[in-house]
All heavy atoms as TSV, in Angstrom:
chain	resi	resn	atom	element	x	y	z
A	1	THR	N	N	151.225	131.952	-78.298
A	1	THR	CA	C	151.904	133.129	-78.781
A	1	THR	C	C	153.005	132.795	-79.773
A	1	THR	O	O	153.348	133.617	-80.572
A	1	THR	CB	C	152.501	133.915	-77.600
A	1	THR	OG1	O	153.410	133.079	-76.909
A	1	THR	CG2	C	151.442	134.448	-76.676
A	2	ASP	N	N	153.564	131.603	-79.726
A	2	ASP	CA	C	154.577	131.180	-80.683
A	2	ASP	C	C	153.907	130.379	-81.788
A	2	ASP	O	O	153.570	129.224	-81.613
A	2	ASP	CB	C	155.646	130.321	-80.003
A	2	ASP	CG	C	156.469	131.108	-79.010
A	2	ASP	OD1	O	156.689	132.306	-79.276
A	2	ASP	OD2	O	156.869	130.534	-77.991
A	3	VAL	N	N	153.734	131.003	-82.948
A	3	VAL	CA	C	153.074	130.366	-84.081
A	3	VAL	C	C	154.126	129.627	-84.899
A	3	VAL	O	O	155.190	130.148	-85.194
A	3	VAL	CB	C	152.359	131.413	-84.955
A	3	VAL	CG1	C	151.739	130.771	-86.173
A	3	VAL	CG2	C	151.310	132.147	-84.136
A	4	THR	N	N	153.805	128.372	-85.284
A	4	THR	CA	C	154.709	127.555	-86.078
A	4	THR	C	C	153.972	127.014	-87.290
A	4	THR	O	O	152.877	126.484	-87.166
A	4	THR	CB	C	155.223	126.355	-85.246
A	4	THR	OG1	O	155.888	126.861	-84.091
A	4	THR	CG2	C	156.185	125.511	-86.039
A	5	ASN	N	N	154.586	127.151	-88.469
A	5	ASN	CA	C	154.016	126.585	-89.686
A	5	ASN	C	C	154.327	125.088	-89.695
A	5	ASN	O	O	155.490	124.691	-89.816
A	5	ASN	CB	C	154.614	127.272	-90.912
A	5	ASN	CG	C	154.006	126.790	-92.208
A	5	ASN	OD1	O	153.190	125.875	-92.224
A	5	ASN	ND2	N	154.403	127.395	-93.298
A	6	LEU	N	N	153.317	124.271	-89.567
A	6	LEU	CA	C	153.525	122.820	-89.481
A	6	LEU	C	C	153.635	122.139	-90.830
A	6	LEU	O	O	154.244	121.075	-90.943
A	6	LEU	CB	C	152.392	122.175	-88.673
A	6	LEU	CG	C	152.300	122.572	-87.220
A	6	LEU	CD1	C	151.063	121.944	-86.582
A	6	LEU	CD2	C	153.559	122.164	-86.469
A	7	THR	N	N	153.026	122.682	-91.866
A	7	THR	CA	C	152.982	121.967	-93.139
A	7	THR	C	C	154.198	122.220	-94.017
A	7	THR	O	O	154.528	121.394	-94.847
A	7	THR	CB	C	151.707	122.303	-93.920
A	7	THR	OG1	O	151.675	123.693	-94.204
A	7	THR	CG2	C	150.469	121.868	-93.157
A	8	GLN	N	N	154.847	123.347	-93.904
A	8	GLN	CA	C	156.035	123.654	-94.701
A	8	GLN	C	C	155.816	123.387	-96.182
A	8	GLN	O	O	156.648	122.773	-96.849
A	8	GLN	CB	C	157.247	122.870	-94.178
A	8	GLN	CG	C	157.560	123.037	-92.731
A	8	GLN	CD	C	157.896	124.465	-92.341
A	8	GLN	OE1	O	158.581	125.165	-93.093
A	8	GLN	NE2	N	157.426	124.917	-91.208
A	9	ASN	N	N	154.661	123.795	-96.699
A	9	ASN	CA	C	154.301	123.526	-98.079
A	9	ASN	C	C	153.859	124.823	-98.726
A	9	ASN	O	O	153.169	125.624	-98.101
A	9	ASN	CB	C	153.178	122.476	-98.122
A	9	ASN	CG	C	152.965	121.922	-99.490
A	9	ASN	OD1	O	152.527	122.629	-100.384
A	9	ASN	ND2	N	153.277	120.656	-99.672
A	10	ALA	N	N	154.222	125.042	-99.971
A	10	ALA	CA	C	153.852	126.283	-100.672
A	10	ALA	C	C	152.369	126.333	-101.042
A	10	ALA	O	O	151.845	127.379	-101.360
A	10	ALA	CB	C	154.700	126.427	-101.926
A	11	SER	N	N	151.685	125.211	-100.969
A	11	SER	CA	C	150.264	125.145	-101.304
A	11	SER	C	C	149.411	125.760	-100.206
A	11	SER	O	O	149.892	126.046	-99.114
A	11	SER	CB	C	149.842	123.690	-101.495
A	11	SER	OG	O	150.551	123.116	-102.553
A	12	ILE	N	N	148.134	125.917	-100.504
A	12	ILE	CA	C	147.196	126.424	-99.513
A	12	ILE	C	C	146.730	125.259	-98.640
A	12	ILE	O	O	146.061	124.349	-99.119
A	12	ILE	CB	C	145.996	127.110	-100.184
A	12	ILE	CG1	C	146.471	128.320	-100.967
A	12	ILE	CG2	C	144.952	127.510	-99.145
A	12	ILE	CD1	C	145.400	128.957	-101.829
A	13	ASP	N	N	147.120	125.266	-97.385
A	13	ASP	CA	C	146.690	124.286	-96.400
A	13	ASP	C	C	145.779	125.014	-95.421
A	13	ASP	O	O	146.189	126.026	-94.853
A	13	ASP	CB	C	147.874	123.676	-95.667
A	13	ASP	CG	C	148.796	122.904	-96.591
A	13	ASP	OD1	O	148.308	122.366	-97.599
A	13	ASP	OD2	O	150.010	122.830	-96.303
A	14	SER	N	N	144.554	124.523	-95.236
A	14	SER	CA	C	143.593	125.258	-94.408
A	14	SER	C	C	142.611	124.305	-93.742
A	14	SER	O	O	142.693	123.097	-93.910
A	14	SER	CB	C	142.840	126.274	-95.270
A	14	SER	OG	O	142.123	125.611	-96.294
A	15	GLN	N	N	141.682	124.857	-93.006
A	15	GLN	CA	C	140.595	124.140	-92.322
A	15	GLN	C	C	141.118	123.028	-91.399
A	15	GLN	O	O	140.687	121.894	-91.478
A	15	GLN	CB	C	139.593	123.574	-93.328
A	15	GLN	CG	C	138.905	124.611	-94.153
A	15	GLN	CD	C	137.885	124.013	-95.103
A	15	GLN	OE1	O	137.858	122.828	-95.384
A	15	GLN	NE2	N	137.000	124.876	-95.596
A	16	PRO	N	N	142.056	123.355	-90.488
A	16	PRO	CA	C	142.579	122.308	-89.589
A	16	PRO	C	C	141.513	121.813	-88.620
A	16	PRO	O	O	140.659	122.567	-88.169
A	16	PRO	CB	C	143.694	123.019	-88.846
A	16	PRO	CG	C	143.283	124.464	-88.848
A	16	PRO	CD	C	142.597	124.666	-90.165
A	17	ALA	N	N	141.564	120.515	-88.321
A	17	ALA	CA	C	140.675	119.891	-87.342
A	17	ALA	C	C	141.507	118.922	-86.511
A	17	ALA	O	O	142.037	117.950	-87.048
A	17	ALA	CB	C	139.525	119.159	-88.043
A	18	PHE	N	N	141.643	119.204	-85.220
A	18	PHE	CA	C	142.429	118.345	-84.338
A	18	PHE	C	C	141.636	117.120	-83.914
A	18	PHE	O	O	140.428	117.191	-83.706
A	18	PHE	CB	C	142.850	119.114	-83.083
A	18	PHE	CG	C	144.020	120.021	-83.304
A	18	PHE	CD1	C	143.832	121.301	-83.801
A	18	PHE	CD2	C	145.300	119.600	-83.017
A	18	PHE	CE1	C	144.903	122.144	-84.006
A	18	PHE	CE2	C	146.388	120.440	-83.225
A	18	PHE	CZ	C	146.183	121.720	-83.725
A	19	SER	N	N	142.338	115.995	-83.789
A	19	SER	CA	C	141.698	114.798	-83.238
A	19	SER	C	C	141.403	115.054	-81.769
A	19	SER	O	O	142.028	115.903	-81.136
A	19	SER	CB	C	142.621	113.592	-83.396
A	19	SER	OG	O	143.810	113.751	-82.650
A	20	PRO	N	N	140.445	114.321	-81.184
A	20	PRO	CA	C	140.074	114.537	-79.782
A	20	PRO	C	C	141.267	114.399	-78.810
A	20	PRO	O	O	141.334	115.091	-77.810
A	20	PRO	CB	C	139.032	113.466	-79.500
A	20	PRO	CG	C	138.397	113.230	-80.838
A	20	PRO	CD	C	139.534	113.364	-81.821
A	21	ASP	N	N	142.234	113.543	-79.136
A	21	ASP	CA	C	143.396	113.372	-78.268
A	21	ASP	C	C	144.531	114.361	-78.586
A	21	ASP	O	O	145.560	114.352	-77.925
A	21	ASP	CB	C	143.913	111.941	-78.303
A	21	ASP	CG	C	144.434	111.525	-79.671
A	21	ASP	OD1	O	144.514	112.366	-80.596
A	21	ASP	OD2	O	144.732	110.323	-79.823
A	22	GLY	N	N	144.348	115.194	-79.626
A	22	GLY	CA	C	145.343	116.207	-79.974
A	22	GLY	C	C	146.557	115.673	-80.702
A	22	GLY	O	O	147.503	116.423	-80.969
A	23	ARG	N	N	146.572	114.406	-81.077
A	23	ARG	CA	C	147.746	113.802	-81.726
A	23	ARG	C	C	147.762	113.940	-83.242
A	23	ARG	O	O	148.805	113.825	-83.873
A	23	ARG	CB	C	147.856	112.341	-81.341
A	23	ARG	CG	C	148.134	112.147	-79.872
A	23	ARG	CD	C	148.178	110.717	-79.409
A	23	ARG	NE	N	148.383	109.766	-80.479
A	23	ARG	CZ	C	148.186	108.468	-80.370
A	23	ARG	NH1	N	147.751	107.958	-79.239
A	23	ARG	NH2	N	148.404	107.651	-81.391
A	24	LYS	N	N	146.610	114.195	-83.875
A	24	LYS	CA	C	146.504	114.289	-85.337
A	24	LYS	C	C	145.787	115.571	-85.731
A	24	LYS	O	O	144.973	116.100	-84.967
A	24	LYS	CB	C	145.718	113.097	-85.908
A	24	LYS	CG	C	146.311	111.746	-85.637
A	24	LYS	CD	C	147.452	111.471	-86.565
A	24	LYS	CE	C	147.943	110.030	-86.372
A	24	LYS	NZ	N	149.030	109.728	-87.268
A	25	ILE	N	N	146.083	116.045	-86.925
A	25	ILE	CA	C	145.396	117.199	-87.499
A	25	ILE	C	C	144.956	116.835	-88.912
A	25	ILE	O	O	145.782	116.454	-89.745
A	25	ILE	CB	C	146.302	118.440	-87.570
A	25	ILE	CG1	C	146.899	118.766	-86.217
A	25	ILE	CG2	C	145.519	119.633	-88.138
A	25	ILE	CD1	C	147.993	119.829	-86.276
A	26	ALA	N	N	143.669	116.922	-89.171
A	26	ALA	CA	C	143.154	116.784	-90.531
A	26	ALA	C	C	143.094	118.185	-91.123
A	26	ALA	O	O	142.850	119.158	-90.404
A	26	ALA	CB	C	141.773	116.144	-90.518
A	27	PHE	N	N	143.332	118.300	-92.421
A	27	PHE	CA	C	143.295	119.624	-93.055
A	27	PHE	C	C	143.028	119.480	-94.536
A	27	PHE	O	O	143.136	118.398	-95.128
A	27	PHE	CB	C	144.616	120.381	-92.817
A	27	PHE	CG	C	145.843	119.712	-93.395
A	27	PHE	CD1	C	146.365	120.127	-94.601
A	27	PHE	CD2	C	146.464	118.681	-92.719
A	27	PHE	CE1	C	147.498	119.529	-95.138
A	27	PHE	CE2	C	147.602	118.077	-93.238
A	27	PHE	CZ	C	148.118	118.500	-94.449
A	28	ARG	N	N	142.650	120.591	-95.136
A	28	ARG	CA	C	142.395	120.660	-96.580
A	28	ARG	C	C	143.620	121.263	-97.250
A	28	ARG	O	O	144.205	122.208	-96.736
A	28	ARG	CB	C	141.169	121.518	-96.841
A	28	ARG	CG	C	140.863	121.689	-98.319
A	28	ARG	CD	C	139.723	122.615	-98.517
A	28	ARG	NE	N	140.205	123.993	-98.352
A	28	ARG	CZ	C	139.453	125.060	-98.567
A	28	ARG	NH1	N	138.201	124.930	-98.908
A	28	ARG	NH2	N	139.939	126.256	-98.412
A	29	SER	N	N	143.987	120.725	-98.412
A	29	SER	CA	C	145.142	121.259	-99.135
A	29	SER	C	C	144.923	121.121	-100.641
A	29	SER	O	O	144.242	120.193	-101.091
A	29	SER	CB	C	146.412	120.505	-98.743
A	29	SER	OG	O	147.528	121.002	-99.466
A	30	ASN	N	N	145.518	122.026	-101.395
A	30	ASN	CA	C	145.474	121.923	-102.849
A	30	ASN	C	C	146.854	121.548	-103.386
A	30	ASN	O	O	147.179	121.824	-104.536
A	30	ASN	CB	C	144.964	123.219	-103.480
A	30	ASN	CG	C	145.937	124.365	-103.334
A	30	ASN	OD1	O	146.878	124.322	-102.532
A	30	ASN	ND2	N	145.723	125.421	-104.097
A	31	ARG	N	N	147.664	120.885	-102.591
A	31	ARG	CA	C	149.042	120.563	-102.970
A	31	ARG	C	C	149.149	119.633	-104.173
A	31	ARG	O	O	150.197	119.557	-104.795
A	31	ARG	CB	C	149.836	120.028	-101.801
A	31	ARG	CG	C	149.265	118.777	-101.179
A	31	ARG	CD	C	150.040	118.291	-99.974
A	31	ARG	NE	N	149.968	119.242	-98.885
A	31	ARG	CZ	C	150.749	119.196	-97.823
A	31	ARG	NH1	N	151.613	118.233	-97.681
A	31	ARG	NH2	N	150.642	120.101	-96.882
A	32	ASN	N	N	148.103	118.917	-104.532
A	32	ASN	CA	C	148.154	118.073	-105.732
A	32	ASN	C	C	147.356	118.692	-106.883
A	32	ASN	O	O	147.102	118.023	-107.873
A	32	ASN	CB	C	147.655	116.654	-105.423
A	32	ASN	CG	C	146.157	116.584	-105.288
A	32	ASN	OD1	O	145.520	117.563	-104.905
A	32	ASN	ND2	N	145.582	115.444	-105.590
A	33	GLY	N	N	146.953	119.952	-106.733
A	33	GLY	CA	C	146.204	120.648	-107.776
A	33	GLY	C	C	144.709	120.635	-107.579
A	33	GLY	O	O	143.983	121.299	-108.299
A	34	ASN	N	N	144.221	119.875	-106.622
A	34	ASN	CA	C	142.795	119.789	-106.323
A	34	ASN	C	C	142.651	119.810	-104.808
A	34	ASN	O	O	143.530	119.344	-104.095
A	34	ASN	CB	C	142.211	118.503	-106.906
A	34	ASN	CG	C	140.709	118.460	-106.832
A	34	ASN	OD1	O	140.048	119.498	-106.887
A	34	ASN	ND2	N	140.140	117.285	-106.726
A	35	ARG	N	N	141.545	120.345	-104.300
A	35	ARG	CA	C	141.348	120.366	-102.839
A	35	ARG	C	C	141.071	118.961	-102.340
A	35	ARG	O	O	140.078	118.336	-102.716
A	35	ARG	CB	C	140.207	121.288	-102.469
A	35	ARG	CG	C	140.576	122.751	-102.608
A	35	ARG	CD	C	139.595	123.663	-101.939
A	35	ARG	NE	N	138.208	123.372	-102.229
A	35	ARG	CZ	C	137.374	124.204	-102.829
A	35	ARG	NH1	N	137.782	125.389	-103.198
A	35	ARG	NH2	N	136.136	123.864	-103.030
A	36	GLU	N	N	141.968	118.451	-101.511
A	36	GLU	CA	C	141.862	117.118	-100.932
A	36	GLU	C	C	142.023	117.209	-99.412
A	36	GLU	O	O	142.494	118.220	-98.897
A	36	GLU	CB	C	142.957	116.191	-101.482
A	36	GLU	CG	C	142.967	116.033	-102.988
A	36	GLU	CD	C	141.817	115.209	-103.534
A	36	GLU	OE1	O	141.042	114.630	-102.768
A	36	GLU	OE2	O	141.698	115.135	-104.770
A	37	ILE	N	N	141.649	116.130	-98.722
A	37	ILE	CA	C	141.781	116.069	-97.265
A	37	ILE	C	C	143.038	115.258	-96.933
A	37	ILE	O	O	143.277	114.183	-97.491
A	37	ILE	CB	C	140.544	115.399	-96.620
A	37	ILE	CG1	C	139.263	116.149	-97.007
A	37	ILE	CG2	C	140.702	115.308	-95.109
A	37	ILE	CD1	C	139.197	117.593	-96.567
A	38	TYR	N	N	143.829	115.805	-96.049
A	38	TYR	CA	C	145.058	115.179	-95.564
A	38	TYR	C	C	144.966	115.020	-94.050
A	38	TYR	O	O	144.164	115.699	-93.401
A	38	TYR	CB	C	146.275	116.057	-95.872
A	38	TYR	CG	C	146.642	116.094	-97.335
A	38	TYR	CD1	C	145.904	116.807	-98.259
A	38	TYR	CD2	C	147.749	115.399	-97.799
A	38	TYR	CE1	C	146.247	116.845	-99.603
A	38	TYR	CE2	C	148.110	115.427	-99.138
A	38	TYR	CZ	C	147.349	116.148	-100.034
A	38	TYR	OH	O	147.691	116.170	-101.353
A	39	ILE	N	N	145.837	114.205	-93.496
A	39	ILE	CA	C	145.978	114.097	-92.051
A	39	ILE	C	C	147.469	114.016	-91.756
A	39	ILE	O	O	148.250	113.517	-92.573
A	39	ILE	CB	C	145.205	112.893	-91.474
A	39	ILE	CG1	C	145.054	113.039	-89.965
A	39	ILE	CG2	C	145.843	111.567	-91.864
A	39	ILE	CD1	C	143.955	112.192	-89.369
A	40	MET	N	N	147.884	114.566	-90.619
A	40	MET	CA	C	149.281	114.506	-90.219
A	40	MET	C	C	149.359	114.462	-88.690
A	40	MET	O	O	148.378	114.724	-87.999
A	40	MET	CB	C	150.033	115.727	-90.729
A	40	MET	CG	C	149.623	117.033	-90.117
A	40	MET	SD	S	150.554	118.376	-90.846
A	40	MET	CE	C	149.776	119.776	-90.062
A	41	ASN	N	N	150.532	114.135	-88.207
A	41	ASN	CA	C	150.765	114.192	-86.767
A	41	ASN	C	C	150.733	115.642	-86.314
A	41	ASN	O	O	151.014	116.556	-87.101
A	41	ASN	CB	C	152.101	113.533	-86.415
A	41	ASN	CG	C	152.115	112.064	-86.696
A	41	ASN	OD1	O	151.107	111.380	-86.543
A	41	ASN	ND2	N	153.248	111.556	-87.123
A	42	ALA	N	N	150.440	115.883	-85.062
A	42	ALA	CA	C	150.314	117.251	-84.536
A	42	ALA	C	C	151.619	118.031	-84.621
A	42	ALA	O	O	151.607	119.260	-84.600
A	42	ALA	CB	C	149.801	117.222	-83.102
A	43	ASP	N	N	152.750	117.333	-84.776
A	43	ASP	CA	C	154.026	118.032	-84.926
A	43	ASP	C	C	154.337	118.366	-86.386
A	43	ASP	O	O	155.402	118.891	-86.706
A	43	ASP	CB	C	155.164	117.218	-84.300
A	43	ASP	CG	C	155.425	115.900	-85.003
A	43	ASP	OD1	O	154.752	115.584	-86.031
A	43	ASP	OD2	O	156.313	115.155	-84.541
A	44	GLY	N	N	153.417	118.024	-87.316
A	44	GLY	CA	C	153.593	118.314	-88.731
A	44	GLY	C	C	154.204	117.178	-89.517
A	44	GLY	O	O	154.332	117.272	-90.731
A	45	SER	N	N	154.576	116.096	-88.869
A	45	SER	CA	C	155.205	114.983	-89.564
A	45	SER	C	C	154.173	114.054	-90.200
A	45	SER	O	O	153.021	114.027	-89.796
A	45	SER	CB	C	156.093	114.176	-88.612
A	45	SER	OG	O	155.323	113.570	-87.588
A	46	GLU	N	N	154.610	113.317	-91.180
A	46	GLU	CA	C	153.826	112.289	-91.860
A	46	GLU	C	C	152.500	112.760	-92.458
A	46	GLU	O	O	151.452	112.158	-92.212
A	46	GLU	CB	C	153.595	111.101	-90.935
A	46	GLU	CG	C	154.883	110.436	-90.482
A	46	GLU	CD	C	154.632	109.203	-89.646
A	46	GLU	OE1	O	153.738	108.413	-89.983
A	46	GLU	OE2	O	155.372	109.025	-88.668
A	47	PRO	N	N	152.505	113.837	-93.270
A	47	PRO	CA	C	151.248	114.212	-93.931
A	47	PRO	C	C	150.830	113.120	-94.922
A	47	PRO	O	O	151.664	112.622	-95.688
A	47	PRO	CB	C	151.583	115.526	-94.633
A	47	PRO	CG	C	153.059	115.496	-94.800
A	47	PRO	CD	C	153.602	114.687	-93.664
A	48	THR	N	N	149.570	112.737	-94.876
A	48	THR	CA	C	149.050	111.663	-95.712
A	48	THR	C	C	147.744	112.096	-96.343
A	48	THR	O	O	146.844	112.556	-95.650
A	48	THR	CB	C	148.803	110.401	-94.852
A	48	THR	OG1	O	150.012	110.040	-94.196
A	48	THR	CG2	C	148.325	109.240	-95.704
A	49	ARG	N	N	147.636	111.963	-97.656
A	49	ARG	CA	C	146.391	112.311	-98.339
A	49	ARG	C	C	145.370	111.217	-98.082
A	49	ARG	O	O	145.620	110.037	-98.236
A	49	ARG	CB	C	146.622	112.470	-99.837
A	49	ARG	CG	C	145.361	112.940	-100.561
A	49	ARG	CD	C	145.610	113.272	-101.988
A	49	ARG	NE	N	146.034	112.083	-102.707
A	49	ARG	CZ	C	146.564	112.101	-103.927
A	49	ARG	NH1	N	146.757	113.239	-104.548
A	49	ARG	NH2	N	146.912	110.978	-104.510
A	50	LEU	N	N	144.146	111.622	-97.682
A	50	LEU	CA	C	143.066	110.686	-97.393
A	50	LEU	C	C	142.062	110.569	-98.529
A	50	LEU	O	O	141.405	109.557	-98.652
A	50	LEU	CB	C	142.331	111.099	-96.119
A	50	LEU	CG	C	143.148	111.103	-94.832
A	50	LEU	CD1	C	142.274	111.562	-93.664
A	50	LEU	CD2	C	143.751	109.749	-94.555
A	51	THR	N	N	141.906	111.633	-99.322
A	51	THR	CA	C	140.927	111.611	-100.397
A	51	THR	C	C	141.624	111.777	-101.735
A	51	THR	O	O	142.736	112.295	-101.821
A	51	THR	CB	C	139.875	112.723	-100.236
A	51	THR	OG1	O	140.530	113.992	-100.290
A	51	THR	CG2	C	139.111	112.582	-98.929
A	52	MET	N	N	140.953	111.342	-102.803
A	52	MET	CA	C	141.456	111.513	-104.154
A	52	MET	C	C	140.258	111.574	-105.094
A	52	MET	O	O	139.887	110.599	-105.728
A	52	MET	CB	C	142.378	110.352	-104.530
A	52	MET	CG	C	143.089	110.554	-105.847
A	52	MET	SD	S	143.890	109.046	-106.365
A	52	MET	CE	C	145.577	109.419	-106.091
A	53	ASN	N	N	139.623	112.745	-105.097
A	53	ASN	CA	C	138.402	112.933	-105.876
A	53	ASN	C	C	138.601	114.037	-106.889
A	53	ASN	O	O	139.372	114.965	-106.691
A	53	ASN	CB	C	137.246	113.331	-104.951
A	53	ASN	CG	C	136.923	112.248	-103.961
A	53	ASN	OD1	O	136.789	111.090	-104.314
A	53	ASN	ND2	N	136.821	112.614	-102.693
A	54	ALA	N	N	137.861	113.970	-107.982
A	54	ALA	CA	C	137.882	115.029	-108.976
A	54	ALA	C	C	137.199	116.287	-108.432
A	54	ALA	O	O	137.613	117.399	-108.751
A	54	ALA	CB	C	137.191	114.569	-110.256
A	55	ALA	N	N	136.198	116.090	-107.584
A	55	ALA	CA	C	135.502	117.223	-106.972
A	55	ALA	C	C	136.294	117.691	-105.748
A	55	ALA	O	O	136.968	116.893	-105.103
A	55	ALA	CB	C	134.096	116.810	-106.562
A	56	PRO	N	N	136.211	118.981	-105.404
A	56	PRO	CA	C	136.916	119.477	-104.222
A	56	PRO	C	C	136.378	118.852	-102.919
A	56	PRO	O	O	135.179	118.649	-102.784
A	56	PRO	CB	C	136.641	120.984	-104.231
A	56	PRO	CG	C	136.132	121.296	-105.588
A	56	PRO	CD	C	135.524	120.040	-106.119
A	57	ASP	N	N	137.275	118.538	-102.005
A	57	ASP	CA	C	136.911	118.046	-100.678
A	57	ASP	C	C	137.145	119.158	-99.674
A	57	ASP	O	O	138.168	119.845	-99.728
A	57	ASP	CB	C	137.748	116.823	-100.313
A	57	ASP	CG	C	137.456	115.652	-101.222
A	57	ASP	OD1	O	136.269	115.359	-101.424
A	57	ASP	OD2	O	138.414	115.042	-101.725
A	58	ASP	N	N	136.209	119.341	-98.752
A	58	ASP	CA	C	136.264	120.431	-97.783
A	58	ASP	C	C	135.847	119.966	-96.408
A	58	ASP	O	O	135.257	118.887	-96.237
A	58	ASP	CB	C	135.330	121.574	-98.201
A	58	ASP	CG	C	135.838	122.329	-99.415
A	58	ASP	OD1	O	137.015	122.722	-99.420
A	58	ASP	OD2	O	135.043	122.532	-100.345
A	59	SER	N	N	136.124	120.797	-95.421
A	59	SER	CA	C	135.617	120.688	-94.055
A	59	SER	C	C	135.948	119.351	-93.380
A	59	SER	O	O	135.057	118.608	-92.994
A	59	SER	CB	C	134.107	120.949	-94.011
A	59	SER	OG	O	133.826	122.190	-94.584
A	60	PRO	N	N	137.241	119.047	-93.215
A	60	PRO	CA	C	137.586	117.798	-92.536
A	60	PRO	C	C	137.205	117.824	-91.062
A	60	PRO	O	O	137.204	118.871	-90.423
A	60	PRO	CB	C	139.101	117.720	-92.691
A	60	PRO	CG	C	139.531	119.142	-92.810
A	60	PRO	CD	C	138.407	119.832	-93.537
A	61	THR	N	N	136.841	116.679	-90.533
A	61	THR	CA	C	136.592	116.511	-89.097
A	61	THR	C	C	137.260	115.205	-88.673
A	61	THR	O	O	137.473	114.308	-89.501
A	61	THR	CB	C	135.107	116.457	-88.759
A	61	THR	OG1	O	134.505	115.373	-89.474
A	61	THR	CG2	C	134.397	117.745	-89.115
A	62	VAL	N	N	137.581	115.105	-87.401
A	62	VAL	CA	C	138.184	113.890	-86.877
A	62	VAL	C	C	137.289	113.389	-85.762
A	62	VAL	O	O	137.056	114.082	-84.779
A	62	VAL	CB	C	139.610	114.147	-86.350
A	62	VAL	CG1	C	140.244	112.862	-85.855
A	62	VAL	CG2	C	140.469	114.771	-87.444
A	63	ALA	N	N	136.786	112.173	-85.929
A	63	ALA	CA	C	135.857	111.587	-84.931
A	63	ALA	C	C	136.656	110.823	-83.880
A	63	ALA	O	O	137.729	110.303	-84.153
A	63	ALA	CB	C	134.874	110.661	-85.615
A	64	ARG	N	N	136.092	110.744	-82.711
A	64	ARG	CA	C	136.679	109.966	-81.642
A	64	ARG	C	C	136.543	108.495	-81.982
A	64	ARG	O	O	135.465	108.014	-82.311
A	64	ARG	CB	C	135.965	110.265	-80.318
A	64	ARG	CG	C	136.528	109.485	-79.151
A	64	ARG	CD	C	135.776	109.843	-77.905
A	64	ARG	NE	N	135.807	111.271	-77.727
A	64	ARG	CZ	C	136.309	111.878	-76.653
A	64	ARG	NH1	N	136.769	111.171	-75.668
A	64	ARG	NH2	N	136.317	113.170	-76.551
A	65	GLY	N	N	137.618	107.747	-81.922
A	65	GLY	CA	C	137.608	106.311	-82.208
A	65	GLY	C	C	137.237	105.499	-80.984
A	65	GLY	O	O	137.072	106.032	-79.893
A	66	SER	N	N	137.137	104.205	-81.160
A	66	SER	CA	C	136.758	103.341	-80.038
A	66	SER	C	C	137.973	102.917	-79.223
A	66	SER	O	O	137.832	102.290	-78.195
A	66	SER	CB	C	136.056	102.108	-80.573
A	66	SER	OG	O	136.898	101.412	-81.467
A	67	ASN	N	N	139.200	103.255	-79.703
A	67	ASN	CA	C	140.409	102.860	-78.949
A	67	ASN	C	C	140.833	103.947	-78.022
A	67	ASN	O	O	141.166	104.959	-78.177
A	67	ASN	CB	C	141.536	102.502	-79.907
A	67	ASN	CG	C	141.185	101.310	-80.729
A	67	ASN	OD1	O	140.129	100.712	-80.571
A	67	ASN	ND2	N	142.077	100.928	-81.632
């Protein structure tokens, strides 16, 4: 019931995908002018761009790791 904006960015951030352990969120953003995939901690800290392509990137997913 308490909604919180985690990205605090004026860009369009969408398509969130939580990691299986709930600690990370992958998402799509156009914050650099192109749709790229980012990942951040579930509290919104440390957003990191994962892709850097001329073509738009969409539909992020987070796979379960072996650790």
